[in-house]
N, C-alpha and C positions, 0 to 999 in steps of 0.2 A: 025471839031469836036475835041475837046481837048482830048489828050491821057489820058487813065485811069491808075491810079496808082495801083500797086499791093498791096494787103493788107499785113500788116506786119505779119511775121510768128510768131505763138504763141511760147512763151518761154517754153522750156521743164522744168518740175519741177526738182528742185535740188535733187540729190540723198541723201537719208538719210545717216547720218554719222554713221558708225559702232562704237558701243561702244568699248572702249579700254579694251582689255582683260588684267586683272591684273595678271601678272605672279606670280605663287606661290613662296613664300619665300623659299630660299634654306634650306634644312634640315641639321642641324648640327648633324652628327652621334654621335659625342662625347656627346652632350647634351642628345641625346636619351638614350645613355648608362647610363649617370649620373642619369637621371630621373628613369630608371629602378632600379638602385642600391638604390636610395632613397626609392622607393616603397618597395623594399625587406627589407630594414632596419626596416620599420614600421610594418613588419610582426612579429617582435620579441615580445613575450609576457612577457619576463623576464626583459627586459631593460626598465627603466622608460621613459615615453614620453619626459620629458624635456631633458634627455640625448640623446635620438634619434633625437630630434630637433637640438640640438647643433652639434651632430656628422654628421647629414645630411648636414648641412650648411658648415661644414669643409671638408666633403668628396669630394664635387664637385671640390673645388680648388685643393685638393691633387691628385685626379684622372685625372683631366685635364692636370696635369703636367706629362710628360712622365717619365718612370721609371728611365732613366739615368740622369734626371735633378732634381729629387726630393731631398729635403734636409731631414735631420733626423726627423724633426717635421712632415713632410708630410708622411714619411714612417711609423711613429707611428700611424697616423690617418688611413692609409691604413690597417695596421695590426689590428686596432680596428674594422674597417669595416669588415675585413675578419673574425674576431672572432665572431661578431654578426651574420653575414650571415651563418657561419658554424653552430652556435647555432640554427638558424632558420631551417636549413636543418636537423640537428639532431632531433630537436623537431618534425618536420614533419614526419621523418622516424619513430620516436618513436610512434607517434600517429597512423601511419599506422600499425605498429606491434601490438599495443594495439587493434586496430579494428579487425585485423586478429585473435588475440587470442580470442576476444569476439565471432567472427564467429565460430571458432573451438570449443569454449565452449558451443555453443547453443545446440549441441547434448546432452551433459550432462544436460543442463538446461531443455531440453524437457523431458528427463527421470525423472528429479526431479519433474517437474510440473505435469507430468502424475501420479507419485506416490502420490503427494500432492492431486490431484483431486480424485484419487481412495480412499485415506484415508478420504477425506472430504465426499465423497459419502457414505462410510461405516458409518461414524459418523452421517450423516443425518438419515440413516436407523435406527441406534441405538437410536438416539434421538426421532425419530417418534414413535418407539416401546415404549420407556419410557413414552412419552406423552400419548399414548393410555392406557398404564397400569395405570398411575396416573388418567386419565380421568375416567376409570372404577372404580377405588378405590374411587374417589370422588363421583361417582354416588351411590356407596354402602354406603358411609358415609352420603350422603344426605338422603337416605332411612332410615338409622339408626337414623338420627337426626329427621326425620319426625315421626318415630315410637316413639322415646323418647318424642317428644313434645306432641304427642297424648296421650301417657301414663301419662305424667304429667298433661295434661288437664283432663283426666279421674280421676286420683287420686285426683286432686283438686276439681273436681265436686262431687266425693264421699264424700270427707271430708266436703265439703260445705253442702251436703244433710244431712250428719250425724249431723253436727252442727245445721242445721235447725230443724231437728227432736228433738234434745235435747233441743234446745231453746223453741220449741213448748211445750214440756213436762214440762219444768220448768215454762213457762208462764201459762200453764193449772193448775199446782199445785198452783202457786201464785194466780190465779184467785179463786180457791176453798178456799184457805186460806183467801182471801179478802172477799169472800161471807160470810164465817163463822164469821170473825171478824167484818165486817161492817154491816151485816144484820141479820144473823141467831142468833148469840149470844145475841146482844142487844134486839131482839124481844123475843127470847126464855126465856131469863133471866129477861125480863121486865126492862132493864136498859136504854131503848131508851128514848130520850127526850119526854116530854109530847107533844102530838099532832103530833109527827113524825112517829107514828107506821104505819099508812096507807101508807105514802110516802115511808118508808123503805120497806114495804111489796111489794109495786108496783115495786120498784127497784130490790127486791129479785126475784120476779117472772120473771122479764125480764132477769136476769142473769141465773136463773135456766132453762129457756126455751131453752138455748143453750147446756144444759148438757144431754138431752135425758133421763130424769127421767121417772119413771112409771106414766102413765096418772092419775091413781087413786090417787097417792100421790100428783101429781101436782094440782089436783082439790080440795083436802082437805087442802092443805097448806095455802091458803090465809085466810081462816076463822079461822083456828087454830092458826096461827102464830101471829095474831094481838091481841089475847086475852091475858089478864094478866095471868101470870102463875097460880095464885090462882083461876082464873075463868075457867081454862081449865078442861074439863072432861078427862076421861081415853082415849077416842079416840083422842081428840086433843093432849093430852100429848104424845100418841103413835105416832101421825103424826110428831110432832116436834122432838121427839127423833129419829124417823126413818130417818128424813131428816139429822140431825146432824151425825148420824151413817154412812149414805151413803156418806156424804161429807168427813167424817174422813177416811172412807174406801178408797175413791178415792184418797185422799191425800197420804195415805200410799202406795197405788198402784203406784201413780205417783213417789214417792220417790224410790220405787223399780225399776221402769222403768228408772228413771234418773241414778240410780246407775249402772244399767245394760248397759246403753248407754255410759257411760264415757269410758270404755275400748274400745268400738267400735270407739269412737272419737279419742282416743290415737292411736289406730291401723291405722285409716284412716290418721291421721297426720303423722305417721311414713311412711306410703306408699307415702305420698306426698313428704316427705324428700328424700326417696329413689328415687322416680321418678325425683325429682329435681336434685339429684346427677347424675343419668343416663343422664338426659337432658344436664347438663353441660359438662359431658364427651363427649357425642355425638357432642355437639356444638364445643368443643375444637378440637375434631378429625376432624370434617368437616372443621374447619378453617385451621388446619394444612394440610389437604388434598387439600384444595383450594390453599394454598400457594405452596405446592409441585407441584401441577398441573400447576400453573402459572410459576413457575421456570422451569419446564420441557418444557413447551410451549415456554418460552423465549430462553431456551437452543436450542430447535429445530430451532427456527427462526435464532439464531446466527449461527448454523451449516449450515442452508440453505444459509445464506448470505456468509459464508466462502466457501461453494461449488460454488456459483456463481463467487466469486472472483477467486477461483482456476481454474474453467473452462475458465474464461476470460483470465487468465494468460496463460493457455495452448493454447488457440486459438490465443493469441498474439505472439506465437513463430515465426510462418512464417512471419507475418508482421515485427517483430523485425529483423529477418534475412535479409529480403528484405531491410529494412532501413539501416542495417549495411553494406550491399553490396553497396547500393547507397553512403553511407558515405565513404566507402573505395574507390570507384571509384572517388568520388569528391576529397578525400585526395590525391590519387595518381595523379590525374590531377593537383591539386595545386602544388604538389612537382615537377611534370614535368614542369609546367609553371615557377616555381621558378628557376629550374635548367637551363631551356632554356632562361629565362628572366634575373632577377636580378643577379643570380650567373654567367651566361655567360657574361653579360655586365661587371660585376666586373672583371672577369678574363681578358677580353679584355683590359679594362682600366689599370688594374694592370700591365700587361705585355707589354703594349704599349711602344715602344722606338722610338727615332727620326730616320727618314729615313736617310741612308748614304748620304754624300755629293756627287754630280755628279762629275765624272772624267773629267779633262780638255780635250777638243777636240784637236786632232793633227792638226798642221798647214800645209797646202798644199804648195808645191814649186810654186814660181811665174812663170807664163808663160812669156817667153821673147816676147817683142813686135816685130812687123814685121821688123822695122828698125834694131833692135838689131840682129835679125835672119839673116837679109841680110848682116849686117856688119860682123857677125861671119862666115857666109858662105864665104864672100869675103876674109876674113883673111885666112880661111882654104884653099881657092883656091890659094891664093898668096903663101902660104907656100908650097903647092904642086908644084906650078910652079918653085919656087926657087930650090926645090929639083931636079926637072927634069933637070934644067939648070946645076946644079952642076954635075950631072951624065954624061951629054953629054960632058962636058969639060974634 
């Protein structure tokens, strides 16, 4: 039976290669200080940015050079950097002092704002009282205006009624005169046109029916009035004469009534004029009262707005103090960071000098070799032996 071969051993997987760890680049402490100084320069608010850019680029070269190797130009650059950084520090300290002064002054500010709020509150109370006073005055003016308007309306109505009565009396008188002229006289005197007597008599009776004459007269007039004057008897003549007399009497009475009504019309017209004057006065007073009330109300609104502002300003004292405290803490922290950062870095670079040269190391004596030692020992031994021989002799 043929021999069996061993199966080949499986190859172990190759170990994964570890990535190469990139070593950090060495930190240049001088560069770190230079960067801090550059950052400090740009904190200056008084130096123009182009100047800072130029000085920052020159400062690195000057500060990288040790103090004992700088030339005059580099020293001037260092001095300029020192001046600007000193200005930054002074400015920061001044800002801190200003903030402290503000914080110290907030007590006085609180008292002032409290006084302002109290004054504004009193002003609001005064303005509200004034508004109410003008409101009541305006209400009284409105009542007076209403009464004056009603008085004017009444006076105008009375004048109108008087004029109406007077016009009615004048028209009544004119109607009586027309009846006499158009009907009675032509018929009574026989001057009417031929054939028109009956028509005129009919129109006359229609007009007389509105006058309220005696019925017996009214019944006798139609027959008596149409007769020719020469054909009338005593009764007819008496009826016609009585009609003319009655109309004349009424015309005279109408004249008297009209004459009596004229003064009443003038008096009524005078009352209208007086009422018109009172109405205009009341109207003007109401207008002024409304204007005064509006102004008082606007003044009250302005006072209330001022009070809101004053109260808000008073309420803002504590938040303002808190904000100033935070601002002070931040400013002090910035100054501390500046002193520990840019200023310290500048001082380190400014005062940096070259390290001293190392002293030469002392040379050690050469150790003699073994042969030299043995030869030296032999010589010494020979010398000693010669001495001993000399002594024995």
